[in-house]
LOKOL-957258 format. One line per 3 residues: number of its first residue (from 1); their letters; for each residue x negated, y, z of C-alpha. Coordinates in pm, whole numbers, plus 32768, in hexadecimal, padded with zeros to 4 digits. Example, Ala and Ser with C-alpha at 12.3 -4.5 7.8 and 13.67 -1.06 7.14 Angstrom:
1> AS> 7B32/7E3E/830C ~ 7AA9/7F96/82CA
//
This chain:
1> XXX> F28A/77B9/1B2F ~ F3A7/786F/1A7C ~ F3F4/7813/1919
4> XXX> F40D/7982/1898 ~ F2E1/7A0B/194C ~ F2B9/7B2A/185F
7> XXX> F40C/7BB4/18B5 ~ F39E/7BC1/1A1F ~ F242/7C46/19FF
10> XXX> F1DE/7D6D/192B ~ F09E/7D5B/183E ~ EFDB/7E22/194B
13> XXX> F03E/7D31/1A5A ~ EFD4/7C09/1982 ~ EE8B/7CAD/192C
16> XXX> EE3E/7CED/1A9F ~ EEA5/7B87/1B05 ~ EDAE/7B00/1A00
19> XXX> ECA0/7BE6/1A84 ~ ECDD/7B7D/1BDF ~ ECC8/7A0F/1B80
22> XXX> EB7D/7A4A/1AE0 ~ EAFF/7A9F/1C35 ~ EB86/7966/1CD7
25> XXX> EA4B/7890/1CC6 ~ E9EA/7855/1E35 ~ EA06/76F7/1EC7
28> XXX> EA48/768F/202F ~ E8C6/7647/2045 ~ E887/77A9/1FD3
31> XXX> E97C/7827/20D4 ~ E8C3/7763/21E8 ~ E77B/7822/2193
34> XXX> E82C/7972/216F ~ E8E1/7953/22B8 ~ E7A3/78DA/2367
37> XXX> E6E3/79FE/22D1 ~ E7FC/7AEB/233A ~ E801/7A7E/249B
40> XXX> E6C7/79BB/24E2 ~ E5E2/7ABE/2596 ~ E5C9/7A31/26F0
43> XXX> E4B4/7B24/274F ~ E59A/7BDA/282C ~ E61E/7A9E/28EB
46> XXX> E50B/7AA7/29EF ~ E575/7C14/2A3A ~ E6CF/7B9C/2A72
49> XXX> E65B/7A97/2B65 ~ E583/7B92/2C0D ~ E6AC/7C73/2C41
52> XXX> E79C/7B66/2CE1 ~ E6C4/7A3B/2D46 ~ E6A2/78D2/2CE7
55> XXX> E7FF/7851/2D4F ~ E8E1/7966/2CC2 ~ E813/7977/2B8C
58> XXX> E832/7816/2B3E ~ E9AB/77F7/2B8C ~ E9F7/792F/2AC4
61> XXX> E930/78C4/2999 ~ E9E5/777E/298E ~ EB46/780C/29C0
64> XXX> EB07/7918/28B6 ~ EA89/7814/27C5 ~ EBCE/774C/27ED
67> XXX> ECA4/788B/27D2 ~ EBE8/7907/269D ~ EC0C/77BB/25E8
70> XXX> ED84/77BD/2646 ~ EDBE/7919/25BF ~ ECF0/78D9/248D
73> XXX> EDD6/77B8/244A ~ EEFC/78AF/2473 ~ EE64/798B/2365
76> XXX> EE39/786D/227B ~ EF9E/77FE/22AB ~ F026/7952/226E
79> XXX> EF48/7983/2135 ~ EFBF/783E/20A1 ~ F12F/7899/20E0
82> XXX> F11F/79FC/205B ~ F022/79FB/1F42 ~ F0A3/79F8/1DDB
85> XXX> F054/7A6C/1C73 ~ F141/7B86/1C7F ~ F0F6/7BFC/1DE6
88> XXX> EF92/7B82/1E21 ~ EF05/7B96/1F8B ~ EDA8/7C2E/1F5C
91> XXX> ED64/7CCB/20AF ~ EDC6/7CAD/2221 ~ EE9F/7DDE/21E2
94> XXX> EF70/7D3A/20D7 ~ EFDA/7C2A/21D9 ~ F03F/7D3F/22D6
97> XXX> F0FF/7DF2/21D4 ~ F1C6/7CC1/2160 ~ F23D/7C87/22C7
100> XXX> F250/7DE2/2379 ~ F256/7EDF/2259 ~ F172/7FE7/21D1
103> XXX> F122/8083/2328 ~ F075/7F3A/2389 ~ EFB0/7F3F/2241
106> XXX> EF2E/8096/2288 ~ EECF/803F/23F3 ~ EE19/7F05/238A
109> XXX> ED60/7FC0/226B ~ ECE7/80D3/2352 ~ EC71/7FDB/2461
112> XXX> EBD9/7EF1/236B ~ EB1C/800E/22BC ~ EA97/808D/240D
115> XXX> EA20/7F38/2475 ~ E970/7EEE/2327 ~ E8C2/803B/2304
118> XXX> E846/8035/246B ~ E7DC/7EC5/2447 ~ E70A/7F2F/231E
121> XXX> E678/804A/23E7 ~ E638/7F71/2517 ~ E56D/7E74/2447
124> XXX> E4AA/7F9A/23AF ~ E465/8022/2510 ~ E3F2/7ED3/259F
127> XXX> E31D/7E92/2467 ~ E28F/7FEB/2485 ~ E230/7F93/25F2
130> XXX> E188/7E50/256D ~ E0C3/7F26/2470 ~ E069/801F/2572
133> XXX> DFCF/7F01/2652 ~ DF19/7E69/2524 ~ DE7A/7FCC/24DE
136> XXX> DE20/7FE7/2655 ~ DF09/811D/2669 ~ DE1D/81E0/2573
139> XXX> DF32/8210/2471 ~ E04A/8302/24C7 ~ E170/823F/2536
142> XXX> E274/82F9/246B ~ E1A4/82AA/232F ~ E1A9/812E/2397
145> XXX> E321/813A/2385 ~ E32B/8204/223C ~ E24D/80F1/219A
148> XXX> E359/7FE3/21DB ~ E465/80C8/215E ~ E3B0/80DE/2014
151> XXX> E389/7F67/200A ~ E4FF/7F43/2050 ~ E551/802F/1F2D
154> XXX> E498/7F3B/1E47 ~ E53F/7DFC/1ED1 ~ E690/7EAE/1ED6
157> XXX> E69E/7EA1/1D51 ~ E70B/7D35/1D6C ~ E886/7D36/1D46
160> XXX> E8F1/7BC4/1D6A ~ E8D6/7AEC/1EA2 ~ E864/79C4/1DCF
163> XXX> E725/7A7E/1D83 ~ E6E6/7AAA/1EFE ~ E6F6/7933/1F33
166> XXX> E582/78F7/1EDD ~ E519/7A10/1FC1 ~ E60D/79A9/20D2
169> XXX> E578/7845/20C1 ~ E425/78CD/20FA ~ E494/79B4/220F
172> XXX> E525/7894/22D5 ~ E3DA/77DC/22DE ~ E314/7918/2324
175> XXX> E3EC/795C/2458 ~ E3B8/77ED/24CD ~ E242/7820/24A1
178> XXX> E242/794B/2578 ~ E308/7899/2684 ~ E224/7774/26A0
181> XXX> E0E8/784A/2679 ~ E14C/7945/2785 ~ E1BA/7833/2873
184> XXX> E05B/7785/2857 ~ DFA4/78CE/288B ~ E068/7945/29B1
187> XXX> E030/7802/2A6D ~ DEB9/7848/2A70 ~ DEAC/79C6/2A82
190> XXX> DF0D/7AD0/2B68 ~ E036/7BB9/2B16 ~ E002/7D06/2A67
193> XXX> E016/7DE6/2B98 ~ DFB2/7F20/2AE2 ~ E0D8/7F13/29F4
196> XXX> E1C2/7EAF/2B08 ~ E164/7FE0/2BC8 ~ E1A2/80BE/2A99
199> XXX> E2FA/801E/2A6B ~ E36A/8007/2BD4 ~ E295/80E0/2CA5
202> XXX> E1A2/8081/2DC8 ~ E2B0/8032/2EBA ~ E34B/7F14/2DF4
205> XXX> E219/7E87/2D51 ~ E136/7E4A/2E7B ~ E0AA/7D32/2F55
208> XXX> E09A/7BC9/2EF7 ~ E18C/7B1D/2DFD ~ E2E4/7AF2/2EA9
211> XXX> E40C/7A2A/2E2C ~ E553/79D5/2ED1 ~ E687/7900/2EAC
214> XXX> E75C/7A36/2EE4 ~ E6B7/7B8B/2EAF ~ E6F5/7C9A/2FA4
217> XXX> E724/7DCD/2EC1 ~ E822/7EF2/2E9E ~ E96A/7E7D/2DFC
220> XXX> E933/7F4A/2CC7 ~ E7DB/7E96/2C80 ~ E88A/7D45/2C98
223> XXX> E99D/7DB7/2BBA ~ E8A3/7E31/2ABF ~ E7F6/7CE1/2AD3
226> XXX> E946/7C29/2A93 ~ E982/7D11/295E ~ E838/7CB1/28D5
229> XXX> E8BB/7B44/28E9 ~ E9E5/7BAF/2823 ~ E902/7C48/271E
232> XXX> E87A/7AEE/26E4 ~ E9CA/7A7B/2655 ~ EA08/7BAC/258A
235> XXX> EA2C/7B18/2434 ~ EB9A/7AE2/242C ~ EBC7/7C3B/23A5
238> XXX> EB56/7BC9/224B ~ EBDF/7A6C/2243 ~ ECF1/7AD3/2157
241> XXX> EBE7/7B65/2071 ~ EB2D/7A1F/2072 ~ EC75/795E/2024
244> XXX> ECC5/7A53/1F0F ~ EB88/79F0/1E59 ~ EB9C/787C/1E8E
247> XXX> EBE4/7796/1D70 ~ ECB8/76BC/1E62 ~ ED2C/7782/1F8F
250> XXX> EDCB/764F/202F ~ EC63/75DB/2078 ~ EC0F/7718/2145
253> XXX> EC43/766B/228F ~ EB23/7573/224D ~ EA2D/7699/2225
256> XXX> EAB6/775F/234B ~ EAB1/763A/243C ~ E94F/75CB/23E0
259> XXX> E8D0/7737/23F9 ~ E983/777D/2548 ~ E8F6/7634/25E0
262> XXX> E78E/768D/256F ~ E7B2/77E9/25EB ~ E82D/7783/2748
265> XXX> E719/7683/276B ~ E610/7780/270A ~ E68C/7891/27EF
268> XXX> E6B0/77BA/2920 ~ E55D/7715/28F7 ~ E4A3/784F/289A
271> XXX> E54B/792F/29A3 ~ E513/7843/2AC8 ~ E3AE/77F4/2A60
274> XXX> E339/7956/2A24 ~ E3E5/79DD/2B65 ~ E343/78D8/2C36
277> XXX> E1DF/7946/2BD0 ~ E223/7AB8/2B9F ~ E328/7B05/2CC0
280> XXX> E361/7C86/2CF9 ~ E255/7CCF/2BEC ~ E333/7C3C/2AD1
283> XXX> E360/7D47/29BB ~ E4A6/7D70/28E4 ~ E3D9/7CE8/27B8
286> XXX> E336/7BD1/2871 ~ E20B/7B7B/27A5 ~ E193/7CE6/27C0
289> XXX> E151/7C79/292E ~ E02B/7BA1/28D2 ~ DEF2/7C2B/296A
292> XXX> DDEE/7B84/2871 ~ DDCF/7C85/275E ~ DD81/7B8B/264C
295> XXX> DEAD/7AA4/268D ~ DF89/7BE1/26CC ~ DF27/7C63/2577
298> XXX> DF77/7B17/24CA ~ E0D7/7B09/256B ~ E108/7C77/2510
301> XXX> E0B2/7C43/23AE ~ E19B/7B15/2384 ~ E2AD/7BC6/243D
304> XXX> E290/7CF2/2350 ~ E2B6/7C0C/2226 ~ E3E3/7B58/22B5
307> XXX> E47F/7C9E/2334 ~ E474/7D55/21EF ~ E52B/7C24/214C
310> XXX> E636/7C36/2252 ~ E656/7DAF/2223 ~ E675/7D7E/20BD
313> XXX> E797/7C8C/20F7 ~ E846/7D83/21D9 ~ E814/7E9C/20E2
316> XXX> E89A/7DCC/1FBF ~ E9DC/7D7C/207E ~ E9F3/7EE5/210C
319> XXX> E9DD/7F7E/1FB5 ~ EAB8/7E84/1F18 ~ EBCE/7EDC/2021
322> XXX> EBA9/8047/1FC4 ~ EBA0/800A/1E54 ~ ECDC/7F3C/1E5B
325> XXX> ED9A/802D/1F46 ~ ED21/8177/1EBC ~ ECAF/8150/1D4F
328> XXX> EDA1/8041/1CD7 ~ EEDD/807E/1DB9 ~ EECA/81F2/1DED
331> XXX> EE29/826A/1CAA ~ EE91/814A/1BC5 ~ ED2A/812B/1B66
334> XXX> EC82/8024/1A95 ~ EC56/7EB5/1B18 ~ EB15/7E7C/1BD8
337> XXX> EA97/7D88/1ACE ~ EAB0/7E91/19B4 ~ E98D/7F66/1926
340> XXX> EA1D/809D/19B9 ~ EA52/7FE1/1B01 ~ E8EB/7FA3/1B06
343> XXX> E889/810E/1B04 ~ E990/816D/1C06 ~ E905/8045/1CEA
346> XXX> E7A4/80D6/1CCF ~ E818/822C/1D44 ~ E8DC/8196/1E65
349> XXX> E7A9/80CC/1ED2 ~ E6E2/820B/1EEB ~ E7E9/82B7/1FB8
352> XXX> E832/818D/209E ~ E6BF/814E/2106 ~ E689/82C8/2139
355> XXX> E7C3/82D0/221D ~ E740/819C/22D6 ~ E5EE/8252/231D
358> XXX> E690/8394/2394 ~ E77D/82DF/247E ~ E67E/8206/2532
361> XXX> E56A/8307/2537 ~ E5DC/8384/2686 ~ E611/822D/271F
364> XXX> E548/8210/2871 ~ E56E/809C/28A4 ~ E5A7/7F77/27BF
367> XXX> E640/7EA3/28CA ~ E737/7FB4/2946 ~ E7B5/8016/27F5
370> XXX> E7C7/7EA9/277A ~ E8B5/7E79/28A6 ~ E976/7FB7/2847
373> XXX> E9B3/7F45/26E5 ~ EA1F/7DF4/276E ~ EB22/7E89/284B
376> XXX> EBAD/7F81/2758 ~ EBA2/7EA2/2623 ~ EB39/7D3C/264A
379> XXX> EC22/7CED/2762 ~ ED4A/7D4C/268D ~ ECE6/7C9A/2550
382> XXX> EC70/7B57/25FF ~ ED4F/7B33/2729 ~ EE71/7C31/2734
385> XXX> EEE9/7C56/25CC ~ EEFC/7AE7/255A ~ EFFD/7A70/2664
388> XXX> F0BE/7BBC/2640 ~ F0CB/7B7F/24C2 ~ F144/7A14/24FE
391> XXX> F256/7A8E/25DD ~ F2CE/7B87/24D0 ~ F2BC/7A7D/23C6
394> XXX> F37D/797C/2497 ~ F488/7A7A/24F1 ~ F4B3/7AD6/2376
397> XXX> F4C3/796E/2305 ~ F5B0/7900/240C ~ F68E/7A30/23CF
400> XXX> F6A9/79BA/225C ~ F74C/786B/22B4 ~ F877/782B/21E0
403> XXX> F827/7942/20DC ~ F7C5/791B/1F6F ~ F70A/79F4/1E7C
406> XXX> F6EA/79C6/1D06 ~ F5A6/7A62/1C78 ~ F620/7A4C/1B15
409> XXX> F763/7B13/1B51 ~ F6F6/7BDC/1C7A ~ F83E/7B80/1D2D
412> XXX> F805/7B82/1EAD ~ F8D7/7A98/1F8E ~ F89A/7B5B/20CF
415> XXX> F99C/7B34/21DE ~ F943/7C69/22AB ~ F83A/7D6E/22E2
418> XXX> F741/7DBD/23F3 ~ F833/7EBD/2468 ~ F913/7DAA/24E1
421> XXX> F8D5/7CDC/261E ~ F93B/7B95/256D ~ F804/7BA3/2493
424> XXX> F71E/7BEE/25C3 ~ F7C3/7AD5/2683 ~ F777/79D0/2574
427> XXX> F614/7A5A/254F ~ F5B5/7A68/26B9 ~ F66B/7934/274B
430> XXX> F689/785D/2614 ~ F596/7743/25B9 ~ F473/7701/26B3
433> XXX> F4AB/7833/278D ~ F3C0/77B1/289E ~ F2A0/77C1/2797
436> XXX> F2FF/7932/2756 ~ F2EF/7978/28CB ~ F198/78E6/28EF
439> XXX> F112/79AE/27C7 ~ F1A3/7AE2/284C ~ F116/7ABB/29A6
442> XXX> EFB9/7A6E/2913 ~ EFD6/7BA2/283D ~ F030/7C77/296E
445> XXX> EF14/7BF2/2A3D ~ EE22/7C3D/291F ~ EE9B/7D9D/28FB
448> XXX> EE6C/7DCA/2A7A ~ ED09/7D3B/2A74 ~ ECBE/7E23/294C
451> XXX> ED1F/7F4A/2A1C ~ EC48/7ED5/2B40 ~ EB2B/7EB3/2A4F
454> XXX> EB4C/800E/29BF ~ EB33/8096/2B26 ~ EA08/7FB2/2B89
457> XXX> E936/7FF0/2A48 ~ E98A/8162/2A4B ~ E8FB/817C/2BA3
460> XXX> E7C1/80B1/2B33 ~ E77F/81B1/2A17 ~ E7AF/82D0/2B17
463> XXX> E6B2/8222/2C0B ~ E5B9/81F2/2AE6 ~ E5D6/8367/2A87
466> XXX> E5AB/83C8/2BF3 ~ E46E/82EA/2C14 ~ E3CE/83AD/2AF7
469> XXX> E3DC/829C/29E2 ~ E33F/82FC/28A0 ~ E424/833A/2771
472> XXX> E3BD/82DF/260F ~ E3BC/844E/259A ~ E265/8475/2636
475> XXX> E110/83CA/2604 ~ E109/8317/2757 ~ E17D/81AC/274D
478> XX> E27C/8137/2845 ~ E1B6/7FF7/2890
//
């Protein structure tokens, strides 16, 4: 802490720092529930196993768990190193800007906004499918989706993550209840063949239940299944937002490790179990494949409650990203905790949820679009960007070896600039160069996998449209 802080920070900066500190109330235990609520929705895990088979599914879920935990720790390390009172790290985009510049910030903001708004829409879409099943398809499907958008508008008025902790706590237990309830029911009942035929067509959903260690399907179908696995570990995008609202960000790793471990165990157990009983009839939202209407309704109702909580969390983060980048930074608007900020927030909630409905209203398949979002956005935030950011950070730090900077006088002791090879040589080959090389290779491999995922999931969406899958603009439900 500097002795003459007032000379460094303006009155407006000090006011904003105090406002942000007022939001730093979350603990690592709260973060555990928030991350689990954010990620724990293993209801597409059986669909992923049905796309690739038992052996590839189990191996990929394990390796993705290890990789996601590792990249999450990278984000935690970078946040601790780069966050400060004067230059707070509030979003993923802030981390990217500190290391690579403003272009990286804008790229992250765009991808993050796309992922969050489509996540909100997908949850409304799957919840709309649940409501349609509960109503025995007697209620127009588009109306079912609109109902959840309206509920989201109400929940969206919550502005701080601390206020979501109680809801997030309840959502975790509701999801676990669905897992065990649907597992018990599926072991003693036949698959929902009628819904499977609506989703996949008569050719795929026919005959006795079939499972396989290695599934024989077109490559794009397998890639789509893998991208649904990536979707399972999609919470890294908002890890910096969680840390920015923690009382002790140093404790973030505890909540992250506990949450990732619980999520991995739940996905593996649930995915293998349901696929073993449902086989090729496995739906993208697995509990909608229960044939007993009473138990199907119970799971659908519980799923709708937990889903709207998760959608509220995504919407909260998404609107917060937009507020910080547009209202505060671009237009120099009021802080989010102010009275005027509350009115602006309310208007942004209305626009955000309306946009989510419009975007997903033409989606023909929950599984295909979930995979597409995973390939375009989640692969980057969870697996590609963290090692790339670490490489950039290590290069900058190693290039500064032997230099000094005085924050009080503003005098820089830089030896050279990035236009000179000497600085690049210190940055690239100084320090632990082999660690930089490993991170660089992992980042390249992740970008390549994302490209393959975009192709595969795009082909899956095309196939769904060609098969005549229903869209949510109409009254016919897709399941």
